[in-house]
Backbone bond lengths (Angstrom), bond angles and torsions (degrees), N, CA, C in turn:
res aa  C-N    CA-C-N  psi(-1)  N-CA   C-N-CA  omega(-1)  CA-C   N-CA-C  phi
1 M - - - 1.456 - - 1.523 109.47 -
2 Q 1.311 115.99 136.25 1.458 121.70 177.08 1.524 108.62 -110.79
3 L 1.328 115.96 136.98 1.463 120.32 -178.56 1.513 111.92 -68.90
4 Q 1.319 114.09 143.96 1.454 121.61 173.78 1.523 107.22 -138.17
5 I 1.316 117.16 128.70 1.467 121.30 179.09 1.525 108.56 -73.68
6 I 1.353 115.67 127.28 1.470 119.09 177.51 1.525 112.10 -108.11
7 E 1.342 116.57 -19.67 1.468 119.10 179.51 1.521 109.42 -164.53
8 Q 1.326 115.05 149.16 1.453 122.14 173.13 1.514 107.43 -126.45
9 R 1.340 116.37 138.22 1.463 119.23 179.42 1.516 110.12 -157.83
10 E 1.334 115.05 172.34 1.457 121.29 176.16 1.524 107.84 -114.00
11 V 1.326 116.14 130.15 1.455 122.52 176.11 1.516 107.50 -136.40
12 L 1.322 115.72 134.36 1.456 121.74 179.69 1.526 111.32 55.56
13 G 1.328 116.11 34.07 1.452 120.59 177.80 1.519 115.30 76.96
14 K 1.335 117.41 9.45 1.465 120.78 -179.11 1.526 109.49 -122.34
15 D 1.326 115.30 137.79 1.463 120.41 175.71 1.515 109.19 -81.50
16 F 1.312 116.54 140.63 1.455 119.41 173.47 1.512 111.02 -153.30
17 K 1.314 113.75 162.25 1.456 121.55 -179.05 1.515 109.31 -114.05
18 I 1.324 115.31 144.18 1.459 121.65 175.31 1.525 106.49 -108.44
19 Y 1.319 115.55 131.86 1.462 122.20 -176.92 1.526 109.66 -113.04
20 G 1.319 116.27 175.99 1.467 121.34 175.39 1.507 111.67 85.60
21 N 1.342 115.56 -122.23 1.463 121.28 177.35 1.523 108.25 -145.39
22 F 1.321 117.03 170.60 1.464 120.19 -174.04 1.526 113.08 -69.47
23 E 1.328 117.96 -24.14 1.468 120.69 176.79 1.526 111.39 -76.74
24 N 1.326 116.69 -30.08 1.459 121.61 -178.42 1.536 109.46 -138.17
25 P 1.349 117.27 72.87 1.462 119.39 -178.84 1.527 110.91 -67.86
26 L 1.333 115.18 145.03 1.455 121.85 179.79 1.521 109.60 -125.91
27 F 1.334 115.75 152.06 1.454 122.11 -176.97 1.520 108.81 -134.66
28 L 1.337 117.50 137.60 1.454 120.30 179.15 1.527 110.32 -63.06
29 A 1.315 116.08 133.64 1.464 121.02 -178.99 1.526 111.09 -59.39
30 K 1.333 117.25 -39.78 1.467 119.61 -179.34 1.529 111.19 -65.85
31 D 1.339 117.33 -32.91 1.462 120.45 176.12 1.526 110.77 -68.15
32 V 1.330 116.43 -41.87 1.462 120.80 178.83 1.531 109.75 -60.52
33 A 1.329 116.51 -44.78 1.465 120.36 179.00 1.524 110.36 -58.09
34 S 1.313 116.41 -40.75 1.464 120.40 178.45 1.527 111.42 -66.25
35 W 1.344 117.57 -44.77 1.470 121.43 -178.31 1.510 112.27 -60.36
36 I 1.339 115.98 -40.59 1.471 119.02 -177.15 1.526 111.70 -93.54
37 E 1.338 115.24 5.71 1.459 122.66 177.18 1.528 111.95 59.66
38 H 1.320 115.96 41.47 1.468 122.02 175.21 1.518 107.18 -83.26
39 S 1.308 117.41 132.58 1.462 121.17 -173.56 1.527 114.02 -78.60
40 N 1.344 118.58 -17.77 1.452 120.34 -175.90 1.535 109.95 -141.07
41 A 1.331 116.40 100.89 1.472 121.16 -176.59 1.524 111.67 -63.38
42 R 1.335 117.89 -36.84 1.475 119.70 179.95 1.523 111.27 -64.54
43 M 1.311 116.93 -41.36 1.464 120.21 178.13 1.528 110.21 -65.89
44 M 1.313 116.56 -38.46 1.459 121.04 177.90 1.527 109.91 -60.89
45 L 1.329 117.80 -42.27 1.464 122.09 -179.78 1.521 112.31 -60.85
46 Q 1.320 117.97 -33.24 1.461 121.14 -178.22 1.522 112.12 -65.48
47 S 1.320 117.15 -25.88 1.465 120.44 -177.95 1.531 113.21 -92.82
48 V 1.330 116.87 2.52 1.461 121.69 -176.72 1.531 110.26 -93.20
49 D 1.333 116.37 134.15 1.461 121.57 177.01 1.527 109.92 -61.47
50 E 1.326 116.23 145.99 1.465 121.64 -178.15 1.530 112.61 -60.09
51 D 1.329 117.92 -32.10 1.470 119.71 -178.66 1.529 113.13 -79.15
52 E 1.328 117.41 -1.81 1.459 121.74 179.63 1.525 112.65 -108.13
53 K 1.330 116.87 1.57 1.461 120.49 179.62 1.520 109.16 -142.84
54 Q 1.317 115.54 159.49 1.458 120.69 174.86 1.522 109.43 -156.19
55 C 1.319 114.88 155.21 1.459 122.13 178.38 1.530 107.51 -97.88
56 V 1.325 116.48 127.13 1.460 120.70 -176.48 1.525 110.75 -134.17
57 S 1.325 116.37 161.59 1.464 122.08 173.58 1.521 108.45 -72.76
58 N 1.325 116.08 136.29 1.457 120.30 -178.13 1.525 110.46 -123.03
59 P 1.324 117.71 100.19 1.470 120.22 -179.82 1.525 112.72 -70.00
60 Y 1.330 118.59 -11.43 1.458 122.88 -178.83 1.525 112.13 -94.60
61 A 1.322 117.27 -3.52 1.460 121.72 -176.72 1.524 111.33 -73.07
62 L 1.322 114.23 160.63 1.461 120.33 176.77 1.523 110.51 -67.27
63 Q 1.311 116.89 166.22 1.462 122.49 178.93 1.526 110.99 -50.80
64 G 1.310 116.68 136.02 1.455 121.92 175.52 1.515 114.60 83.38
65 Q 1.304 118.27 -12.70 1.462 121.69 -178.25 1.530 107.83 -109.28
66 K 1.313 116.23 86.56 1.457 120.69 -172.30 1.529 113.64 -90.12
67 K 1.325 117.74 -25.01 1.465 121.82 -178.35 1.526 109.32 -114.29
68 T 1.315 115.70 149.68 1.453 120.34 177.84 1.523 109.27 -147.52
69 M 1.316 116.36 158.07 1.459 121.66 178.19 1.522 109.27 -93.76
70 V 1.326 115.34 138.58 1.461 120.97 177.05 1.528 109.28 -127.20
71 F 1.324 114.90 153.65 1.463 122.42 177.97 1.509 109.65 -111.65
72 N 1.331 115.34 152.80 1.458 119.25 173.00 1.530 109.59 -90.32
73 R 1.311 116.36 178.30 1.468 122.12 -176.16 1.529 112.60 -61.67
74 V 1.327 117.85 -37.54 1.471 121.25 179.31 1.516 110.57 -59.55
75 R 1.328 117.19 -43.83 1.464 120.85 -179.10 1.510 111.31 -66.37
76 I 1.305 118.52 -36.29 1.466 120.99 178.39 1.524 109.99 -59.59
77 I 1.310 116.51 -47.81 1.462 120.65 -178.87 1.525 110.75 -64.84
78 R 1.317 117.72 -44.13 1.467 120.83 178.46 1.523 111.49 -62.69
79 S 1.321 116.83 -40.31 1.463 120.30 -179.92 1.522 110.68 -65.03
80 A 1.315 116.56 -44.45 1.462 120.45 179.88 1.522 110.67 -64.47
81 N 1.318 117.35 -42.73 1.458 120.45 179.24 1.524 111.83 -66.88
82 A 1.323 117.29 -33.03 1.463 121.39 -178.60 1.524 111.66 -63.81
83 V 1.311 116.89 -30.70 1.461 119.70 178.88 1.527 111.47 -102.92
84 K 1.334 114.64 13.07 1.456 122.66 174.93 1.529 113.30 58.29
85 K 1.325 115.51 44.38 1.463 119.98 172.40 1.526 107.18 -75.75
86 T 1.292 117.87 112.52 1.454 121.04 -173.98 1.522 112.70 -64.95
87 D 1.309 118.24 -24.10 1.450 121.28 -179.56 1.521 112.83 -96.50
88 S 1.325 118.58 23.24 1.467 120.77 -175.52 1.517 112.86 -60.91
89 K 1.321 119.10 -26.51 1.464 121.26 179.04 1.518 111.62 -66.99
90 R 1.335 117.66 -25.55 1.455 120.82 177.90 1.508 111.12 -68.69
91 I 1.320 117.99 -25.55 1.465 122.37 178.84 1.489 108.75 -71.62
């Protein structure tokens, strides 16, 4: 699967991109780590269930970085709630 941007928006004062399609939106794991202010995205990935993440081709990545991890909508909500972001429902 190759990522395709379907929407860009600002939520909670942060810009982010939504990938995939509207039935199954995907979010870059590194962006999620930034939104929830997690200090280590790799460590965050280790605690994520396999059915909530996937490795995909990223045509927007920097040179040499062809694959990236993405989260589904369920993981976004769980991640926001885990750090007690009060506005997680807006995501």
